[in-house]
Residue, then its C-alpha position, 0 to 999 in steps of 0.5 A: x087287105x085287097x078287099x079293103x083296098x078295092x072298097x076304098x077305091x070305090x069310096x074314092x071314085x065316088x068322092x072324086x066323081x062328085x067334088x061336093x061337101x058331102x064327098x068328104x065323108x066318102x074320102x074319110x071312109x076310104x081312108x078308114x078302109x085303107x088303114x085296115x088294108x095296111x094293117x093287114x099288109x103293110x107292104x102294099x104300095x098301092x094302099x099307100x098310094x090311094x091313102x095319099x090320094x085321099x089326103x091330097x083331095x081332102x086338102x084341096x076340095x076343102x074337106x078338112x079344116x087343116x089343109x097343111x096337115x092333110x098335105x103332110x099326110x099325102x107326102x108321108x103316105x106317098x113317100x112310103x108307097x115309093x119306098x115299098x115299090x119304086x116301079x109303082x107309077x101312081x106312087x111316083x105321081x102322088x109323091x111328086x104332087x105331095x113334094x110340090x105342095x109341101x115343099x114347093x120343090x117344083x123341079x123334083x115334082x116334075x121329075x117324079x110325075x115324068x117318072x110316073x108317065x115313063x112307067x105308065x104312058x097311059x096314066x091319065x092322072x099323071x098327065x093331070x099332075x104334069x099339067x098342074x106342076x107346070x102351071x104352078x112352076x110358072x110354065x103355063x105354055x107347057x101346062x096346056x098340052x098334058x091337060x088337053x091330053x087328059x081330056x083327049x085320052x078320057x073325055x069323061x074323066x072323073x076329075x075333068x072339072x079340075x082339069x078345066x080349072x087348071x086350064x083356066x089358070x094356065x090361060x090366065x097366066x098366058x094373058x088369055x083372060x076370056x080363055x080363062x073365064x071360058x074354061x072355068x065356066x066349063x069346069x063349074x058346069x061340069x061339077x057345080x060344087x067343085x070349089x077349085x073351079x069357082x076359085x078360078x072363075x072368080x079370079x078370071x072374072x075379076x080381071x074382065x071388068x065384068x064386076x056384076x058377074x064377078x061378084x055373083x061368082x064370088x057369092x056362089x063361091x063363098x056359099x060353097x066355101x065360107x071359110x075361103x081365106x088367104x091362108x087356104x090360098x097360100x096353102x093350096x096354091x103353090x106358085x113358084x113365083x110371087x107375081x103369079x100368086x099376086x095376079x091370082x089374088x088380084x083377080x079374087x079381090x077385084x071381084x070383091x074378095x077380102x080374104 
């Protein structure tokens, strides 16, 4: 079981280090190995946690055509991991992020991620999730410190592009459009095929009035994610407040996106 889990972790690391379309095959292989590990040891909280992580990124990185199903699978695996080991910090972090995406329960999500940090104060991914939860909960000021903590603790963090993308979204909600563009631009440069970074860049540029740049960024995004749709946005952008979803969507539409 441990051998399968470690092989799956290697596949996941490769997928999360390069958030391009073909990385989805690495994530799928990780899930295949994790199911084997769980068959051998159903009590492995760690294997269930990694399974949840794989499903979560499957949904967000557009490696699946059914994000809601992948997010439900994230919740199921994370819940099982917590049941198996209530002191497993990774289980709580993933359960929190799954609760956010599937149930839009921002307060419970924060509690679970804070529990993860209490269990492991150096858990970089937990700080990532804490910042992410704060952004979507409508608390962008509170989102910035944990996201910056990630980059401080691990400047070469494998999902650094996602951190910068979330910083971009936080800054846009704070009214700092130029800061949002700068962070999203850095995110795209760090990982050119991270579609989440391109979403933030297009949305931020749409609010600048720099029409040519915004449309060029949208063209790149749609090349990477041709089926980028309103349904995808609603499934994978769990804003607590309708006005924040509207602001984000407005930036995309000003860039020429039709949903």
